[in-house]
VOVODO-678262 format. One record per atom (N, C-alpha, C): residue number from 0; atom name; y, x, z. Coordinates in nm, 4 decimals. Atoms other than C-alpha are relative to their C-alpha. Example, Ala and Ser with C-alpha at 12.3 -4.5 7.8 and 13.67 -1.06 7.14 Angstrom:
ATOM  resi  name        yy        xx        zz
ATOM     0     N   -0.1190    0.0890    0.0000
ATOM     0    CA   -0.4500    1.2300    0.7800
ATOM     0     C    0.1200    0.0900    0.0000
ATOM     1     N   -0.1190   -0.0820   -0.0060
ATOM     1    CA   -0.1060    1.3670    0.7140
ATOM     1     C    0.1090   -0.0770    0.0730
//
This chain:
ATOM  resi  name        yy        xx        zz
ATOM     0     N    0.0828    0.0784    0.0717
ATOM     0    CA   -2.0464    7.2721   -1.0132
ATOM     0     C    0.0610   -0.1190   -0.0417
ATOM     1     N   -0.0755    0.1005    0.0679
ATOM     1    CA   -1.9198    7.0018   -1.2497
ATOM     1     C   -0.0969   -0.1174   -0.0259
ATOM     2     N    0.0867    0.1097    0.0262
ATOM     2    CA   -2.0577    6.6446   -1.3024
ATOM     2     C    0.0910   -0.1094   -0.0666
ATOM     3     N   -0.0551    0.1222    0.0568
ATOM     3    CA   -1.9875    6.3694   -1.5357
ATOM     3     C   -0.0550   -0.1172    0.0480
ATOM     4     N    0.0751    0.1033   -0.0486
ATOM     4    CA   -2.0448    6.0351   -1.3805
ATOM     4     C    0.0860   -0.1274   -0.0092
ATOM     5     N   -0.0562    0.1199   -0.0282
ATOM     5    CA   -1.9574    5.6737   -1.3131
ATOM     5     C   -0.0309   -0.0532    0.1316
ATOM     6     N    0.0389    0.0367   -0.1327
ATOM     6    CA   -1.9454    5.6170   -0.9413
ATOM     6     C    0.0227   -0.1382    0.0285
ATOM     7     N   -0.0263    0.1333   -0.0213
ATOM     7    CA   -1.8235    5.2540   -0.9826
ATOM     7     C   -0.0921   -0.1036   -0.0311
ATOM     8     N    0.0864    0.0955    0.0486
ATOM     8    CA   -2.1033    5.0916   -1.1581
ATOM     8     C   -0.1260    0.0731   -0.0706
ATOM     9     N    0.0987   -0.0449    0.0719
ATOM     9    CA   -2.4372    5.1295   -1.3116
ATOM     9     C   -0.0346   -0.0882   -0.1259
ATOM    10     N    0.0379    0.0694    0.1123
ATOM    10    CA   -2.5792    5.0236   -1.6447
ATOM    10     C   -0.1464    0.0004   -0.0244
ATOM    11     N    0.1399   -0.0074    0.0261
ATOM    11    CA   -2.9428    4.9390   -1.6289
ATOM    11     C   -0.0372   -0.0203   -0.1424
ATOM    12     N    0.0479   -0.0009    0.1314
ATOM    12    CA   -3.1380    4.9740   -1.9437
ATOM    12     C    0.0777    0.0815   -0.1145
ATOM    13     N   -0.0628   -0.0777    0.0878
ATOM    13    CA   -2.8829    5.2033   -2.0972
ATOM    13     C   -0.0590    0.1435    0.0020
ATOM    14     N    0.0734   -0.1141    0.0060
ATOM    14    CA   -3.0563    5.5088   -2.2068
ATOM    14     C    0.0992    0.1341    0.0407
ATOM    15     N   -0.0942   -0.1214   -0.0232
ATOM    15    CA   -2.7419    5.7323   -2.1586
ATOM    15     C    0.0680   -0.0261    0.1408
ATOM    16     N   -0.0567    0.0224   -0.1327
ATOM    16    CA   -2.6734    5.5865   -1.8044
ATOM    16     C    0.1251   -0.0823    0.0040
ATOM    17     N   -0.1368    0.0683   -0.0100
ATOM    17    CA   -2.3337    5.4345   -1.6976
ATOM    17     C    0.0855    0.0779   -0.0776
ATOM    18     N   -0.1182   -0.0677    0.0846
ATOM    18    CA   -2.0204    5.4988   -1.8954
ATOM    18     C    0.0608    0.1127    0.0784
ATOM    19     N   -0.0719   -0.1095   -0.0545
ATOM    19    CA   -1.8543    5.8191   -1.8128
ATOM    19     C    0.1397   -0.0426    0.0379
ATOM    20     N   -0.1388    0.0358   -0.0576
ATOM    20    CA   -1.5417    5.7543   -1.5941
ATOM    20     C    0.0735    0.1158    0.0662
ATOM    21     N   -0.0667   -0.1040   -0.0992
ATOM    21    CA   -1.4965    6.0555   -1.3773
ATOM    21     C   -0.0803    0.1413   -0.0451
ATOM    22     N    0.0379   -0.1532   -0.0025
ATOM    22    CA   -1.5362    6.4443   -1.4052
ATOM    22     C    0.0253    0.0369    0.1443
ATOM    23     N   -0.0040   -0.0510   -0.1534
ATOM    23    CA   -1.6164    6.5788   -1.0592
ATOM    23     C   -0.0230    0.1362    0.0011
ATOM    24     N    0.0220   -0.1514   -0.0161
ATOM    24    CA   -1.5927    6.9410   -0.9431
ATOM    24     C   -0.0493    0.0090    0.1486
ATOM    25     N    0.0747   -0.0111   -0.1308
ATOM    25    CA   -1.8378    6.9995   -0.6463
ATOM    25     C   -0.0184    0.1449    0.0460
ATOM    26     N    0.0251   -0.1203   -0.0389
ATOM    26    CA   -1.8742    7.2996   -0.4269
ATOM    26     C   -0.1541    0.0258   -0.0054
ATOM    27     N    0.1320   -0.0124    0.0215
ATOM    27    CA   -2.2162    7.4262   -0.5296
ATOM    27     C   -0.0825    0.0457    0.1232
ATOM    28     N    0.0682   -0.0404   -0.1250
ATOM    28    CA   -2.2955    7.5667   -0.1665
ATOM    28     C   -0.0206   -0.1316    0.0878
ATOM    29     N    0.0146    0.1164   -0.0928
ATOM    29    CA   -2.2425    7.2360    0.0170
ATOM    29     C    0.0160   -0.1369   -0.0541
ATOM    30     N   -0.0256    0.1362    0.0650
ATOM    30    CA   -2.1767    6.9569   -0.2334
ATOM    30     C    0.1283   -0.0671    0.0308
ATOM    31     N   -0.1351    0.0551   -0.0269
ATOM    31    CA   -1.8281    6.8997   -0.1146
ATOM    31     C    0.0836   -0.0276   -0.1166
ATOM    32     N   -0.0877    0.0382    0.1242
ATOM    32    CA   -1.6031    6.7125   -0.3677
ATOM    32     C    0.1353    0.0856    0.0041
ATOM    33     N   -0.1293   -0.0837    0.0104
ATOM    33    CA   -1.3166    6.9754   -0.4664
ATOM    33     C    0.0993   -0.0800   -0.0729
ATOM    34     N   -0.0976    0.0979    0.0814
ATOM    34    CA   -1.1422    6.7248   -0.7229
ATOM    34     C   -0.0856   -0.0754   -0.0825
ATOM    35     N    0.0446    0.0883    0.1035
ATOM    35    CA   -1.1974    6.4480   -0.9506
ATOM    35     C    0.0972   -0.0390   -0.0967
ATOM    36     N   -0.0974    0.0242    0.0965
ATOM    36    CA   -1.0433    6.3621   -1.2832
ATOM    36     C   -0.0580   -0.1205   -0.0830
ATOM    37     N    0.0421    0.1187    0.0864
ATOM    37    CA   -1.0611    6.0253   -1.4506
ATOM    37     C    0.0037    0.0258   -0.1401
ATOM    38     N   -0.0016   -0.0032    0.1510
ATOM    38    CA   -1.1600    6.0078   -1.8103
ATOM    38     C   -0.0247   -0.1530   -0.0452
ATOM    39     N    0.0077    0.1484    0.0531
ATOM    39    CA   -1.1515    5.6902   -2.0283
ATOM    39     C   -0.1215   -0.0702    0.0097
ATOM    40     N    0.1173    0.0868   -0.0120
ATOM    40    CA   -1.3786    5.4131   -1.9439
ATOM    40     C   -0.0659   -0.0340   -0.1310
ATOM    41     N    0.0695    0.0332    0.1258
ATOM    41    CA   -1.6518    5.3361   -2.2045
ATOM    41     C   -0.0150    0.1021   -0.0877
ATOM    42     N    0.0490   -0.1187    0.0871
ATOM    42    CA   -1.6907    5.6817   -2.3285
ATOM    42     C   -0.1203    0.0427    0.0565
ATOM    43     N    0.1235   -0.0105   -0.0660
ATOM    43    CA   -2.0572    5.7058   -2.2677
ATOM    43     C   -0.0795    0.1189   -0.0351
ATOM    44     N    0.0726   -0.1143    0.0371
ATOM    44    CA   -2.1831    6.0207   -2.4477
ATOM    44     C    0.0817    0.1267    0.0046
ATOM    45     N   -0.0403   -0.1242   -0.0143
ATOM    45    CA   -2.0819    6.3652   -2.3596
ATOM    45     C   -0.0569    0.0920   -0.1250
ATOM    46     N    0.0467   -0.1070    0.1064
ATOM    46    CA   -2.1018    6.6006   -2.6806
ATOM    46     C    0.0325    0.1349    0.0549
ATOM    47     N   -0.0416   -0.1322   -0.0504
ATOM    47    CA   -1.9364    6.8816   -2.4964
ATOM    47     C    0.0541   -0.0078    0.1219
ATOM    48     N   -0.0481   -0.0034   -0.1437
ATOM    48    CA   -1.8738    6.9610   -2.1285
ATOM    48     C   -0.0176    0.1407    0.0287
ATOM    49     N    0.0122   -0.1332   -0.0119
ATOM    49    CA   -1.7889    7.3130   -2.1002
ATOM    49     C    0.1180    0.0860    0.0728
ATOM    50     N   -0.1033   -0.0891   -0.0398
ATOM    50    CA   -1.5879    7.5594   -1.8927
ATOM    50     C    0.0390    0.1008   -0.0824
ATOM    51     N   -0.0398   -0.1078    0.0788
ATOM    51    CA   -1.3906    7.8097   -2.0880
ATOM    51     C    0.1421    0.0277    0.0195
ATOM    52     N   -0.1355   -0.0447   -0.0159
ATOM    52    CA   -1.0767    8.0175   -2.0257
ATOM    52     C    0.0835   -0.0680    0.1058
ATOM    53     N   -0.0701    0.0690   -0.1030
ATOM    53    CA   -0.9796    7.8389   -1.6914
ATOM    53     C    0.0142   -0.1402   -0.0310
ATOM    54     N   -0.0272    0.1495    0.0215
ATOM    54    CA   -1.0109    7.4906   -1.8575
ATOM    54     C   -0.1489   -0.0396   -0.0063
ATOM    55     N    0.1348    0.0618    0.0174
ATOM    55    CA   -1.2936    7.2487   -1.8695
ATOM    55     C    0.0170   -0.0854   -0.1152
ATOM    56     N    0.0005    0.0748    0.1246
ATOM    56    CA   -1.3421    7.0897   -2.2204
ATOM    56     C   -0.0820   -0.1124    0.0021
ATOM    57     N    0.0876    0.1240    0.0141
ATOM    57    CA   -1.4654    6.7310   -2.2590
ATOM    57     C    0.0121   -0.0465   -0.1516
ATOM    58     N   -0.0079    0.0632    0.1378
ATOM    58    CA   -1.5626    6.5959   -2.6004
ATOM    58     C   -0.0981   -0.1272    0.0272
ATOM    59     N    0.0713    0.1147   -0.0265
ATOM    59    CA   -1.6780    6.2288   -2.5442
ATOM    59     C    0.0099   -0.1107   -0.1037
ATOM    60     N   -0.0100    0.1028    0.0986
ATOM    60    CA   -1.7522    5.9381   -2.7536
ATOM    60     C   -0.0785   -0.1243    0.0397
ATOM    61     N    0.0511    0.1236   -0.0173
ATOM    61    CA   -1.8474    5.5722   -2.7368
ATOM    61     C   -0.1353   -0.0268   -0.0667
ATOM    62     N    0.1311    0.0406    0.0672
ATOM    62    CA   -2.2004    5.4315   -2.8103
ATOM    62     C    0.0210   -0.1270   -0.0788
ATOM    63     N    0.0052    0.1276    0.0578
ATOM    63    CA   -2.0990    5.0778   -2.9049
ATOM    63     C    0.1124   -0.0020   -0.1163
ATOM    64     N   -0.0947   -0.0052    0.1024
ATOM    64    CA   -1.8123    5.1643   -3.1471
ATOM    64     C    0.0529    0.1431   -0.0299
ATOM    65     N   -0.0373   -0.1349    0.0191
ATOM    65    CA   -1.6662    5.4704   -3.3170
ATOM    65     C    0.1418    0.0343    0.0659
ATOM    66     N   -0.1224   -0.0393   -0.0818
ATOM    66    CA   -1.4057    5.6195   -3.0741
ATOM    66     C   -0.0424    0.1317    0.0642
ATOM    67     N    0.0198   -0.1455   -0.0651
ATOM    67    CA   -1.3875    5.9975   -2.9616
ATOM    67     C    0.1149    0.0329    0.0745
ATOM    68     N   -0.1057   -0.0669   -0.0963
ATOM    68    CA   -1.1898    6.1709   -2.7088
ATOM    68     C   -0.0247    0.1541    0.0242
ATOM    69     N   -0.0066   -0.1533   -0.0425
ATOM    69    CA   -1.1151    6.5485   -2.6738
ATOM    69     C    0.1091    0.0208    0.1012
ATOM    70     N   -0.1085   -0.0411   -0.1022
ATOM    70    CA   -0.9467    6.6739   -2.3557
ATOM    70     C   -0.0401    0.1309    0.0722
ATOM    71     N    0.0171   -0.1400   -0.0759
ATOM    71    CA   -0.8950    6.9853   -2.1445
ATOM    71     C    0.0528   -0.0288    0.1279
ATOM    72     N   -0.0354    0.0244   -0.1300
ATOM    72    CA   -0.8724    6.9804   -1.7797
ATOM    72     C    0.0060    0.1316    0.0802
ATOM    73     N   -0.0213   -0.1267   -0.0802
ATOM    73    CA   -0.7480    7.2647   -1.5299
ATOM    73     C   -0.1246    0.0016    0.0918
ATOM    74     N    0.1052   -0.0162   -0.0993
ATOM    74    CA   -1.0440    7.4182   -1.3566
ATOM    74     C    0.0491    0.0053    0.1490
ATOM    75     N   -0.0526   -0.0112   -0.1345
ATOM    75    CA   -0.8293    7.4826   -1.0498
ATOM    75     C    0.0205   -0.1231    0.0784
ATOM    76     N   -0.0372    0.1159   -0.0838
ATOM    76    CA   -0.7223    7.1405   -0.9618
ATOM    76     C   -0.0420   -0.1219   -0.0698
ATOM    77     N    0.0444    0.1171    0.0842
ATOM    77    CA   -0.8703    6.8937   -1.2203
ATOM    77     C    0.1137   -0.0786   -0.0729
ATOM    78     N   -0.1037    0.0754    0.0741
ATOM    78    CA   -0.5366    6.8020   -1.3686
ATOM    78     C   -0.0241   -0.0015   -0.1491
ATOM    79     N    0.0067    0.0178    0.1407
ATOM    79    CA   -0.5501    6.6866   -1.7344
ATOM    79     C    0.0929    0.0824   -0.0695
ATOM    80     N   -0.1080   -0.0755    0.0583
ATOM    80    CA   -0.3753    6.9397   -1.9490
ATOM    80     C    0.0196   -0.0618   -0.1336
ATOM    81     N   -0.0170    0.0967    0.1203
ATOM    81    CA   -0.4151    6.7306   -2.2853
ATOM    81     C   -0.1150   -0.0819   -0.0267
ATOM    82     N    0.1149    0.1051    0.0304
ATOM    82    CA   -0.6119    6.4474   -2.4294
ATOM    82     C    0.0411   -0.0438   -0.1379
ATOM    83     N   -0.0083    0.0624    0.1320
ATOM    83    CA   -0.6608    6.3469   -2.8001
ATOM    83     C   -0.0989   -0.1086   -0.0164
ATOM    84     N    0.0947    0.1040    0.0410
ATOM    84    CA   -0.8146    6.0185   -2.8947
ATOM    84     C   -0.0061   -0.0264   -0.1422
ATOM    85     N    0.0205    0.0197    0.1410
ATOM    85    CA   -0.9607    5.9379   -3.2264
ATOM    85     C   -0.0775   -0.1350   -0.0175
ATOM    86     N    0.0633    0.1471    0.0111
ATOM    86    CA   -1.0165    5.5632   -3.2808
ATOM    86     C   -0.0601    0.0005   -0.1412
ATOM    87     N    0.0635    0.0122    0.1396
ATOM    87    CA   -1.2597    5.4891   -3.5657
ATOM    87     C   -0.0704    0.1164   -0.0337
ATOM    88     N    0.0600   -0.1310    0.0385
ATOM    88    CA   -1.4087    5.8366   -3.5405
ATOM    88     C   -0.1204    0.0344    0.1026
ATOM    89     N    0.0858   -0.0526   -0.0759
ATOM    89    CA   -1.7128    5.9817   -3.3872
ATOM    89     C   -0.0151    0.1541   -0.0106
ATOM    90     N    0.0145   -0.1555    0.0087
ATOM    90    CA   -1.7866    6.3458   -3.2926
ATOM    90     C   -0.1316    0.0330   -0.0346
ATOM    91     N    0.1345   -0.0671    0.0400
ATOM    91    CA   -2.0558    6.5517   -3.4494
ATOM    91     C   -0.0326    0.1323    0.0751
ATOM    92     N    0.0159   -0.1227   -0.0583
ATOM    92    CA   -1.9956    6.8783   -3.2743
ATOM    92     C    0.1301    0.0402    0.0540
ATOM    93     N   -0.1323   -0.0606   -0.0425
ATOM    93    CA   -1.7307    7.0608   -3.0661
ATOM    93     C   -0.0347    0.1201    0.0789
ATOM    94     N    0.0280   -0.1352   -0.0581
ATOM    94    CA   -1.7128    7.4222   -2.9556
ATOM    94     C    0.1231    0.0693    0.0283
ATOM    95     N   -0.1124   -0.0785   -0.0376
ATOM    95    CA   -1.4505    7.6226   -2.7744
ATOM    95     C   -0.0207    0.1556   -0.0448
ATOM    96     N    0.0127   -0.1500    0.0266
ATOM    96    CA   -1.3812    7.9917   -2.8808
ATOM    96     C    0.1430    0.0653    0.0315
ATOM    97     N   -0.1318   -0.0611   -0.0187
ATOM    97    CA   -1.0943    8.2024   -2.7465
ATOM    97     C    0.1012   -0.1053    0.0455
ATOM    98     N   -0.1192    0.0923   -0.0370
ATOM    98    CA   -0.7740    7.9938   -2.7311
ATOM    98     C   -0.0228   -0.1341   -0.0887
ATOM    99     N    0.0196    0.1092    0.0754
ATOM    99    CA   -0.9203    7.7246   -2.9750
ATOM    99     C   -0.1188   -0.0883    0.0360
ATOM   100     N    0.1041    0.1089   -0.0161
ATOM   100    CA   -1.1347    7.4141   -2.9685
ATOM   100     C   -0.0245   -0.0429   -0.1488
ATOM   101     N    0.0274    0.0428    0.1331
ATOM   101    CA   -1.3123    7.3346   -3.2949
ATOM   101     C   -0.0742   -0.1265    0.0155
ATOM   102     N    0.0855    0.1240   -0.0185
ATOM   102    CA   -1.4497    6.9893   -3.3540
ATOM   102     C   -0.0387   -0.0560   -0.1464
ATOM   103     N    0.0399    0.0706    0.1072
ATOM   103    CA   -1.6451    6.8164   -3.6359
ATOM   103     C    0.0107   -0.1451    0.0149
ATOM   104     N    0.0080    0.1560   -0.0185
ATOM   104    CA   -1.5737    6.4413   -3.6793
ATOM   104     C   -0.0515   -0.0634   -0.1200
ATOM   105     N    0.0700    0.0812    0.1082
ATOM   105    CA   -1.7359    6.1774   -3.8798
ATOM   105     C    0.0732   -0.0506   -0.1151
ATOM   106     N   -0.0735    0.0355    0.1290
ATOM   106    CA   -1.4696    6.1297   -4.1291
ATOM   106     C    0.0013    0.1283   -0.0913
ATOM   107     N    0.0226   -0.1190    0.0939
ATOM   107    CA   -1.6083    6.4466   -4.3023
ATOM   107     C    0.1185    0.1108    0.0192
ATOM   108     N   -0.1065   -0.1055   -0.0367
ATOM   108    CA   -1.3515    6.6834   -4.1254
ATOM   108     C   -0.0354    0.0847    0.1111
ATOM   109     N    0.0125   -0.1015   -0.1137
ATOM   109    CA   -1.3456    6.9899   -3.9172
ATOM   109     C    0.1418    0.0225    0.0416
ATOM   110     N   -0.1420   -0.0273   -0.0583
ATOM   110    CA   -1.0451    7.0191   -3.6789
ATOM   110     C   -0.0132    0.1260    0.0800
ATOM   111     N   -0.0294   -0.1211   -0.0979
ATOM   111    CA   -0.9036    7.3169   -3.4977
ATOM   111     C    0.1233   -0.0271    0.0831
ATOM   112     N   -0.0987    0.0552   -0.0915
ATOM   112    CA   -0.7125    7.2309   -3.1886
ATOM   112     C    0.0440    0.1329    0.0868
ATOM   113     N   -0.0453   -0.1020   -0.1002
ATOM   113    CA   -0.5061    7.4818   -2.9682
ATOM   113     C   -0.0549   -0.0450    0.1270
ATOM   114     N    0.0763    0.0341   -0.1216
ATOM   114    CA   -0.7244    7.4897   -2.6592
ATOM   114     C    0.0916   -0.0317    0.1301
ATOM   115     N   -0.0949    0.0112   -0.1191
ATOM   115    CA   -0.4173    7.5013   -2.4217
ATOM   115     C    0.0758   -0.1246   -0.0201
ATOM   116     N   -0.0800    0.1126    0.0186
ATOM   116    CA   -0.2091    7.2319   -2.5684
ATOM   116     C   -0.0537   -0.1139   -0.0669
ATOM   117     N    0.0443    0.1057    0.0856
ATOM   117    CA   -0.4285    7.0239   -2.7796
ATOM   117     C    0.0491   -0.0271   -0.1320
ATOM   118     N   -0.0790    0.0071    0.1322
ATOM   118    CA   -0.2001    7.0634   -3.0809
ATOM   118     C   -0.1009    0.0255   -0.1263
ATOM   119     N    0.0843   -0.0221    0.1292
ATOM   119    CA   -0.3868    7.0267   -3.4270
ATOM   119     C    0.0605    0.1304   -0.0690
ATOM   120     N   -0.0462   -0.1190    0.0763
ATOM   120    CA   -0.3720    7.3736   -3.5964
ATOM   120     C   -0.0453   -0.0211   -0.1535
ATOM   121     N    0.0296    0.0280    0.1307
ATOM   121    CA   -0.5581    7.2783   -3.9068
ATOM   121     C   -0.1170   -0.1010   -0.0071
ATOM   122     N    0.1125    0.0959    0.0373
ATOM   122    CA   -0.8002    7.0164   -4.0709
ATOM   122     C   -0.0423    0.0209   -0.1228
ATOM   123     N    0.0529   -0.0229    0.1248
ATOM   123    CA   -1.0399    7.0720   -4.3391
ATOM   123     C   -0.0958   -0.1144   -0.0291
ATOM   124     N    0.0901    0.1033    0.0383
ATOM   124    CA   -1.2074    6.7845   -4.5189
ATOM   124     C   -0.1072    0.0448   -0.1073
ATOM   125     N    0.1046   -0.0122    0.1067
ATOM   125    CA   -1.5332    6.7653   -4.7070
ATOM   125     C   -0.0335   -0.1181   -0.0809
ATOM   126     N    0.0251    0.1315    0.0668
ATOM   126    CA   -1.6407    6.5395   -4.9729
ATOM   126     C   -0.1286   -0.0680    0.0384
ATOM   127     N    0.1195    0.0488   -0.0417
ATOM   127    CA   -1.9699    6.4832   -4.7960
ATOM   127     C   -0.0045   -0.0111    0.1534
ATOM   128     N   -0.0025    0.0207   -0.1563
ATOM   128    CA   -2.0752    6.3868   -4.4513
ATOM   128     C   -0.0440    0.1333    0.0687
ATOM   129     N    0.0240   -0.1217   -0.0774
ATOM   129    CA   -2.0939    6.6708   -4.1999
ATOM   129     C   -0.0995   -0.0344    0.0874
ATOM   130     N    0.1205    0.0151   -0.0803
ATOM   130    CA   -2.4229    6.7215   -4.0320
ATOM   130     C   -0.0013    0.0748    0.1260
ATOM   131     N   -0.0018   -0.0855   -0.1189
ATOM   131    CA   -2.3553    7.0048   -3.7973
ATOM   131     C    0.1071    0.1136   -0.0225
ATOM   132     N   -0.0970   -0.1098    0.0094
ATOM   132    CA   -2.1096    7.2932   -3.7184
ATOM   132     C   -0.0447    0.1005    0.0910
ATOM   133     N    0.0297   -0.1105   -0.0992
ATOM   133    CA   -2.1695    7.6406   -3.5684
ATOM   133     C    0.1101    0.1036   -0.0117
ATOM   134     N   -0.0734   -0.1111   -0.0015
ATOM   134    CA   -1.9591    7.9339   -3.4764
ATOM   134     C   -0.0870    0.1211   -0.0204
ATOM   135     N    0.0659   -0.1250    0.0077
ATOM   135    CA   -2.0520    8.2772   -3.5876
ATOM   135     C    0.0899    0.1132    0.0413
ATOM   136     N   -0.0927   -0.1095   -0.0711
ATOM   136    CA   -1.9129    8.5890   -3.3943
ATOM   136     C    0.0053    0.1038   -0.1137
ATOM   137     N   -0.0121   -0.0942    0.1091
ATOM   137    CA   -1.8358    8.7577   -3.7205
ATOM   137     C    0.1548    0.0576    0.0144
ATOM   138     N   -0.1481   -0.0438   -0.0014
ATOM   138    CA   -1.5052    8.9551   -3.7785
ATOM   138     C    0.0587   -0.0167   -0.1361
ATOM   139     N   -0.0462    0.0984   -0.0786
ATOM   139    CA   -1.3214    8.7398   -3.8636
ATOM   139     C   -0.0998   -0.1131    0.0352
ATOM   140     N    0.0835    0.1066   -0.0499
ATOM   140    CA   -1.4748    8.4521   -3.6711
ATOM   140     C   -0.0083   -0.1012   -0.1201
ATOM   141     N    0.0298    0.0921    0.0930
ATOM   141    CA   -1.6287    8.2036   -3.9173
ATOM   141     C   -0.0623   -0.1245    0.0618
ATOM   142     N    0.0647    0.1331   -0.0264
ATOM   142    CA   -1.7316    7.8313   -3.8831
ATOM   142     C   -0.0965   -0.0259   -0.1293
ATOM   143     N    0.0883    0.0389    0.1074
ATOM   143    CA   -2.0428    7.7354   -4.0688
ATOM   143     C   -0.0262   -0.1413    0.0211
ATOM   144     N    0.0112    0.1405    0.0009
ATOM   144    CA   -2.0691    7.3599   -4.1684
ATOM   144     C   -0.1137   -0.0349   -0.0947
ATOM   145     N    0.1022    0.0636    0.0851
ATOM   145    CA   -2.3725    7.1788   -4.3079
ATOM   145     C    0.0272   -0.1332   -0.0240
ATOM   146     N   -0.0248    0.1414    0.0400
ATOM   146    CA   -2.3549    6.8566   -4.4975
ATOM   146     C   -0.1382   -0.0817   -0.0221
ATOM   147     N    0.1112    0.0759    0.0220
ATOM   147    CA   -2.5824    6.5808   -4.5542
ATOM   147     C   -0.0772    0.0122   -0.1375
ATOM   148     N    0.0551   -0.0310    0.1428
ATOM   148    CA   -2.6396    6.6678   -4.9331
ATOM   148     C   -0.0505    0.1383   -0.0061
ATOM   149     N    0.0802   -0.1117    0.0028
ATOM   149    CA   -2.7742    6.9999   -4.8275
ATOM   149     C    0.1064    0.1267   -0.0190
ATOM   150     N   -0.0983   -0.1132    0.0265
ATOM   150    CA   -2.4483    7.2250   -4.8565
ATOM   150     C    0.0236    0.0700    0.1275
ATOM   151     N   -0.0312   -0.0861   -0.1039
ATOM   151    CA   -2.3635    7.5136   -4.6453
ATOM   151     C    0.1367    0.0642   -0.0191
ATOM   152     N   -0.1414   -0.0573    0.0282
ATOM   152    CA   -1.9965    7.6090   -4.6070
ATOM   152     C    0.0395    0.1034    0.1112
ATOM   153     N   -0.0567   -0.0885   -0.1018
ATOM   153    CA   -1.8221    7.9008   -4.4363
ATOM   153     C    0.1627   -0.0163    0.0001
ATOM   154     N   -0.1337    0.0129   -0.0168
ATOM   154    CA   -1.4714    7.8384   -4.3068
ATOM   154     C    0.0640    0.1082    0.0770
ATOM   155     N   -0.0744   -0.0849   -0.0876
ATOM   155    CA   -1.2121    8.0798   -4.1780
ATOM   155     C    0.0449   -0.0714    0.1233
ATOM   156     N   -0.0565    0.0784   -0.1249
ATOM   156    CA   -1.1427    7.9938   -3.8136
ATOM   156     C    0.1363   -0.0094    0.0224
ATOM   157     N   -0.1305    0.0102   -0.0406
ATOM   157    CA   -0.7973    8.0658   -3.8104
ATOM   157     C    0.0847   -0.0930   -0.0975
ATOM   158     N   -0.0867    0.0808    0.0957
ATOM   158    CA   -0.6797    7.8709   -4.1240
ATOM   158     C   -0.0769   -0.1158   -0.0471
ATOM   159     N    0.0735    0.0978    0.0472
ATOM   159    CA   -0.9672    7.6482   -4.2081
ATOM   159     C   -0.0282   -0.0023   -0.1522
ATOM   160     N    0.0282   -0.0288    0.1442
ATOM   160    CA   -0.9825    7.7968   -4.5551
ATOM   160     C   -0.1388    0.0185   -0.0331
ATOM   161     N    0.1363   -0.0019    0.0332
ATOM   161    CA   -1.3039    7.7586   -4.7355
ATOM   161     C   -0.0294    0.1438   -0.0631
ATOM   162     N    0.0351   -0.1297    0.0522
ATOM   162    CA   -1.4648    8.1186   -4.7842
ATOM   162     C   -0.1068   -0.0200   -0.1132
ATOM   163     N    0.1060    0.0227    0.1074
ATOM   163    CA   -1.7754    7.9976   -4.9714
ATOM   163     C   -0.0656   -0.1404    0.0298
ATOM   164     N    0.0797    0.1175   -0.0144
ATOM   164    CA   -1.9855    7.6889   -5.0388
ATOM   164     C   -0.1340    0.0234   -0.0741
ATOM   165     N    0.1342   -0.0240    0.0659
ATOM   165    CA   -2.3577    7.7034   -5.1204
ATOM   165     C   -0.0859   -0.1226    0.0157
ATOM   166     N    0.0852    0.1114    0.0074
ATOM   166    CA   -2.5901    7.4285   -5.2226
ATOM   166     C   -0.1470    0.0429    0.0342
ATOM   167     N    0.1325   -0.0297   -0.0436
ATOM   167    CA   -2.9239    7.4507   -5.0283
ATOM   167     C   -0.1088   -0.0954   -0.0413
ATOM   168     N    0.0892    0.1032    0.0352
ATOM   168    CA   -3.0760    7.1389   -5.1712
ATOM   168     C   -0.0557    0.0256   -0.1494
//
């Protein structure tokens, strides 16, 4: 069992609780602490916290200013494998698939990161604000992106190339 927490302090009145500072791995049978991994203080909202391919992916952002962090931690011992910080950017969505982690950020871009190393594989920008992103288990895998002006786009997951763009508004 995994938990994101701040064991050092509380923040009364904060709808999201205290700032996230630790990822804990607990034995689900007896609650024993197996390992803990510090994450950056002040990142108070978890967009994604998911186990995938022997890693635990975290996508966190601040509530008081635009700052996002994507990171991967080893499931076996809690050691950070990689971390990417995006100052001045917030996260809209993040989803792992296979060996990749896909993220939509608020500068109108979709990012594809190598899930093992955190290396940026591709970045596709849109002219409009991204509202959401979803993965479709098609062959080949596609990412669907919606924008604030009512557009729906399909991106190739391996290259970020735009397959098609449709206006729904």
